C-alpha positions in Angstrom: 101.0 91.7 108.0 102.0 88.3 109.2 101.0 86.2 106.3 100.9 86.7 102.6 97.4 87.0 101.3 96.2 84.3 99.0 92.9 83.6 97.4 91.4 80.7 95.4 89.8 82.7 92.5 88.0 79.8 91.0 85.4 79.7 93.9 84.4 83.4 93.4 81.2 84.1 91.5 82.1 85.5 88.0 79.2 88.0 88.2 81.1 89.7 91.1 84.5 89.7 89.5 83.1 91.5 86.4 82.6 94.8 88.2 85.5 97.2 88.7 84.5 97.9 92.2 87.4 96.3 94.1 89.7 97.8 96.7 92.4 96.5 99.1 92.3 96.8 102.8 94.9 96.9 105.6 94.3 96.0 109.3 95.2 98.8 111.7 94.6 99.2 115.4 92.2 102.0 116.4 91.4 102.6 120.1 92.9 99.2 120.9 90.8 97.3 118.4 91.7 95.9 114.9 90.0 97.9 112.1 90.0 97.1 108.4 91.0 100.3 106.6 90.2 100.4 102.9 93.1 101.5 100.7 93.6 102.1 96.9 95.5 99.2 95.3 99.0 100.1 94.2 99.0 103.5 95.8 98.3 102.6 99.5 96.1 105.8 99.9 92.9 105.8 101.7 90.0 104.4 99.6 86.4 105.4 99.9 83.3 103.4 99.4 81.7 106.5 97.8 84.6 107.5 95.5 84.9 105.4 92.3 88.3 107.0 91.6 89.7 104.9 94.4 88.4 101.5 93.1 89.9 99.2 90.5 89.5 95.9 88.8 89.5 92.6 90.6 92.9 91.6 89.0 94.7 94.8 90.1 93.2 94.5 93.7 94.3 90.9 93.9 97.8 91.8 92.6 98.1 94.5 95.2 97.1 92.2 98.0 99.3 89.3 96.8 102.4 91.7 96.5 102.2 92.1 100.3 101.0 95.8 100.2 97.7 94.9 101.7 96.1 92.4 104.0 93.2 91.5 101.7 90.7 92.7 99.1 87.1 94.0 99.3 84.2 94.6 97.0 82.3 97.9 97.1 78.5 97.8 96.9 76.9 100.6 94.7 73.6 101.5 93.2 74.9 100.3 89.9 75.1 96.6 90.9 72.4 94.2 91.9 74.1 92.9 95.1 73.2 93.1 98.7 75.7 91.9 101.3 74.7 90.3 104.6 77.3 90.4 107.3 77.1 88.0 110.2 79.6 88.7 112.9 80.8 86.7 116.0 78.5 83.7 115.1 81.2 81.0 114.4 83.5 79.2 116.8 86.9 79.3 115.1 88.1 76.0 116.7 85.0 73.9 116.5 83.3 75.5 113.5 79.9 75.5 115.4 77.5 78.2 114.0 75.1 80.2 116.0 71.4 79.3 115.5 70.4 82.7 114.1 73.3 82.8 111.7 72.5 79.2 110.5 68.9 80.2 109.9 69.9 83.4 107.8 72.4 81.4 105.7 70.0 78.5 105.1 67.1 80.8 104.0 69.2 83.1 101.8 70.7 80.0 100.1 73.3 81.9 98.1 77.0 82.3 97.8 78.5 82.4 101.4 82.1 82.7 102.6 83.9 82.9 106.0 85.1 86.3 107.1 88.9 87.1 107.6 88.7 86.4 111.3 86.9 83.0 110.7 84.3 84.0 113.3 81.7 85.3 110.8 80.1 84.9 107.5 79.4 87.2 104.5 76.3 86.2 102.3 75.9 87.8 98.9 72.5 87.9 97.1 70.8 89.7 94.3 68.1 92.1 95.5 67.2 95.4 97.0 67.6 96.1 100.7 64.3 97.1 102.3 63.8 100.5 103.9 64.5 101.0 107.5 67.5 100.3 109.6 70.3 98.0 108.1 71.9 96.8 111.4 70.9 95.2 114.6 73.4 93.5 117.0 75.8 91.4 115.0 73.7 91.4 111.8 74.3 94.0 109.1 73.0 94.4 105.6 74.3 96.7 102.9 73.6 97.4 99.2 75.5 100.7 98.7 78.3 102.9 99.9 79.9 100.0 101.8 82.7 97.5 101.1 82.8 93.8 102.2 86.1 91.9 102.6 86.3 88.9 100.2 88.3 85.9 101.4 87.2 83.2 98.9 86.8 80.8 101.8 83.5 79.5 100.4 81.1 77.6 102.7 80.7 74.4 100.6 77.2 73.8 101.8 76.0 77.0 100.0 75.6 77.7 96.3 78.6 78.9 94.2 76.5 81.5 92.5 74.9 84.7 93.8 71.2 84.0 93.8 68.1 86.3 93.7 66.6 86.1 97.2 64.3 89.2 97.5 61.4 87.5 99.4 63.9 85.8 101.8 65.7 89.1 102.3 62.5 91.0 103.1 61.5 88.4 105.6 64.8 88.2 107.4 65.1 92.0 107.4 61.8 92.3 109.1 62.4 89.5 111.6 66.1 90.2 112.6 66.9 93.8 111.8 63.8 96.1 111.5 63.0 97.6 114.9 59.5 97.5 116.3 57.3 100.2 114.7 57.1 102.1 118.1 60.9 102.4 118.0 61.6 103.2 114.3 62.1 106.9 115.0 65.4 106.1 117.0 65.7 106.4 120.7 66.6 110.1 121.2 65.2 110.5 124.7 61.6 111.1 125.9 62.0 114.9 125.8 64.0 115.2 122.6 62.4 113.4 119.7 64.4 113.1 116.5 63.8 115.9 114.0 61.8 114.6 111.1 63.0 115.8 107.6 60.8 116.1 104.6 61.0 113.3 102.1 60.6 115.9 99.4 63.6 117.8 100.5 65.9 115.1 101.8 69.1 114.5 100.0 70.2 111.0 99.2 73.6 109.8 100.6 75.6 110.6 97.6 74.2 114.0 97.0 74.7 114.8 100.7 78.3 113.6 100.7 79.1 115.6 97.6 77.7 118.8 98.9 79.3 118.4 102.3 82.7 117.8 100.8 82.4 120.8 98.6 81.1 123.2 101.1 83.2 125.9 102.6 84.2 123.6 105.5 84.3 120.6 103.2 88.0 119.9 104.0 87.1 119.4 107.6 84.1 117.2 106.8 86.2 115.0 104.6 88.9 114.6 107.2 86.3 113.4 109.8 84.6 111.3 107.2 87.9 109.6 106.5 88.4 108.9 110.2 91.1 111.5 110.8 90.8 112.7 114.5 93.7 115.2 114.2 92.9 118.3 116.1 90.4 116.7 118.6 91.3 115.8 122.2 89.5 112.5 121.9 87.9 110.2 119.4 84.5 110.9 121.0 85.0 114.6 120.3 85.7 113.9 116.7 82.5 111.7 116.6 80.4 114.6 117.9 82.0 116.9 115.4 81.0 114.7 112.4 77.5 114.1 113.8 77.0 117.9 114.1 77.9 118.3 110.4 75.6 115.4 109.5 72.8 116.9 111.6 72.9 120.0 109.5 73.1 118.2 106.1 70.5 115.6 106.9 68.1 118.3 108.2 68.3 116.5 111.7 67.2 113.1 110.3 68.6 110.8 113.1 68.0 107.7 110.9 70.1 109.0 108.1 72.7 110.3 110.4 73.2 107.0 111.8 73.2 105.3 108.4 76.0 107.7 107.2 78.1 107.6 110.3 78.5 103.9 110.0 80.0 104.4 106.5 82.6 106.8 107.9 86.2 106.2 109.0 85.3 107.1 112.6 82.8 104.1 113.0 83.8 101.7 115.7 82.2 98.9 117.8 81.6 101.5 120.7 78.9 103.1 118.5 76.4 100.3 119.4 77.4 99.9 123.1 74.7 100.7 125.6 76.1 103.5 127.8 73.1 104.9 129.5 70.6 103.7 132.1 67.6 104.2 129.9 69.1 101.8 127.3 70.5 104.3 124.7 73.7 103.4 122.9 76.7 105.6 122.6 75.8 106.3 119.0 72.1 107.1 119.7 73.1 109.6 122.4 75.7 111.3 120.2 73.2 111.8 117.5 70.7 113.1 120.0 73.0 115.7 121.3 74.3 116.7 117.9 70.7 117.4 116.7 69.8 119.3 119.9 72.9 121.5 119.5 72.1 122.4 115.9 70.1 125.6 115.3 70.3 125.7 111.5 69.5 122.8 109.0 70.1 122.4 105.4 66.9 122.8 103.4 67.3 121.6 99.8 64.1 123.3 98.7 65.5 126.7 99.7 69.2 125.9 99.0 69.1 127.4 95.6 69.3 130.7 97.3 72.7 131.8 98.5 71.9 131.4 102.2 72.8 127.8 102.7 76.1 127.5 100.8 77.5 130.7 102.2 76.3 130.2 105.8 77.1 126.5 106.3 77.7 126.3 110.1 81.0 125.1 111.4 80.0 122.6 114.1 83.0 121.9 116.1 80.9 122.1 119.3 77.5 120.7 118.6 76.0 122.4 121.8 77.1 125.8 120.8 74.1 128.0 120.5 75.5 130.8 118.2 77.1 130.8 114.8 80.1 132.9 116.1 80.7 130.3 118.8 80.4 127.5 116.4 82.8 129.1 114.0 85.4 129.8 116.6 86.6 126.2 117.1 86.8 125.8 113.4 88.9 128.9 113.0 91.2 127.8 115.8 91.6 124.4 114.2 92.3 126.1 110.9 94.9 128.4 112.5 96.5 125.5 114.2 96.7 123.5 110.9 98.2 126.6 109.1 100.9 126.9 111.8 101.7 123.3 111.4 102.1 123.8 107.6 104.3 126.9 108.2 106.4 124.7 110.5 106.6 122.0 108.0 107.6 124.5 105.3 110.3 126.1 107.5 111.7 122.7 108.3 111.7 121.9 104.5 113.4 125.3 103.7 116.1 124.6 106.4 116.7 121.2 104.8 117.0 122.7 101.4 119.5 125.3 102.7 121.6 122.7 104.3 121.6 120.9 100.9 122.6 124.0 99.1 125.4 124.6 101.6 126.6 121.0 101.1 126.5 121.3 97.3 128.4 124.6 97.4 131.1 123.0 99.6 131.4 120.2 97.2 131.7 122.6 94.2 134.5 124.4 96.0 136.3 121.2 96.7 136.0 120.2 93.0 137.3 123.6 92.0 140.3 123.3 94.3 141.0 119.8 93.1 140.8 121.0 89.5 143.1 124.0 90.1 145.7 121.7 91.8 145.6 119.4 88.8 146.1 122.2 86.4 149.0 123.5 88.5 150.6 120.1 88.5 150.3 119.8 84.7 152.1 123.3 84.4 154.9 122.2 86.5 155.2 119.1 84.5 155.4 121.2 81.3 158.1 123.4 82.8 160.1 120.3 83.9 160.1 119.0 80.3 161.5 122.4 79.1 164.2 122.4 81.7 165.2 118.8 80.7 165.6 120.0 77.1 167.8 123.0 78.1 170.0 120.6 80.1 170.4 118.4 77.2 171.4 121.2 74.9 174.0 122.4 77.4 175.4 118.9 77.6 175.7 118.9 73.8 177.6 122.2 73.8 180.0 121.0 76.5 180.6 117.8 74.7 181.4 119.8 71.4 183.8 122.1 73.3 185.5 119.1 74.7 185.8 117.5 71.4 187.2 120.7 69.8 189.7 121.0 72.6 190.9 117.5 72.1 191.4 118.0 68.4 193.4 121.3 69.0 195.7 119.6 71.5 196.5 116.8 69.0 197.3 119.4 66.3 199.6 121.3 68.6 201.5 118.2 69.4 201.8 117.3 65.7 203.5 120.5 64.9 205.7 120.3 67.9 207.0 117.0 66.7 207.9 118.4 63.3 210.1 120.8 64.9 
């Protein structure tokens, strides 16, 4: 952090501040690119856009950022609030202030509270409404209404209203024009010979239910690590991407659209996801999803999930292309063993440190005991010295008495001698 975070609170819409859905964020470098990592105010722990326990009030979030513990604050969109956030990236020249034509059109038609992004090269528009069905991102335009946080800067664009307006009609039109794909492409590009697996609407889990089940499953710890962006145990970030997509393929029933929607909310999300990497025009993210679905032989089926089968036989997808359950489980077990070994090493190191501490304390105790013994010995010698001095004084008194007696006797003898 190079500069202390400040925010002009008076410009923020009161309707937004009233919700206790605030977090802080800290900028970190991932794969050579700056990423805004959500953190819990005051604790510095990872915050989640799907875990209300990691959110707080606006005042607490602001205090956390202003104290220097974070680079900024953010608002989490949920189903319990009426807001939709429209994120416009890389559309403003930081030096000249010039705005791209598409962004200017969206801002003008939404006509609601708008502010500049932390980088100064984009905008965040907040409106009241419901996000239309379909994809929520295309190019540099993103739209969110749940399970996502927006950074809040307070750098209000003065030409826009200071309140959050209801703009459902405009949102529907802009979503259709700028974000929604052509009907022929809405099933996702997954290759001509490998179409996306369609899941039943009657059996599909919504995002919150899916995340809850995935995190509480037998391999939930692994899912949560990947969801939070932890790539520990994987040789590359891409391998971790595939591992998470394999898990998402299982839980979504192979629904490529929901997989993409969920992956974008995870800590593994990066700009590379939307980069075109293949000659036929597929992006890295689309191809990763395609391969994850192709390599998954079992899918979660909520209608049959009440039986014991699904919860007990949740596949462990470390290798999305693995054809058998045993092969899929092996990487998971290997990773688990590695983590256990690391934990044992940590405990052994901690034990060694505690033993060193005990030895140090024992040595200190011995030194204190020796010091105490020396002090007690010195006091005894002092007492003996006092007794010796008393004996010497008594002896001197006796000698003086003897001398005085002898002097008197001598004088007496002399007196009688003179009479004679």
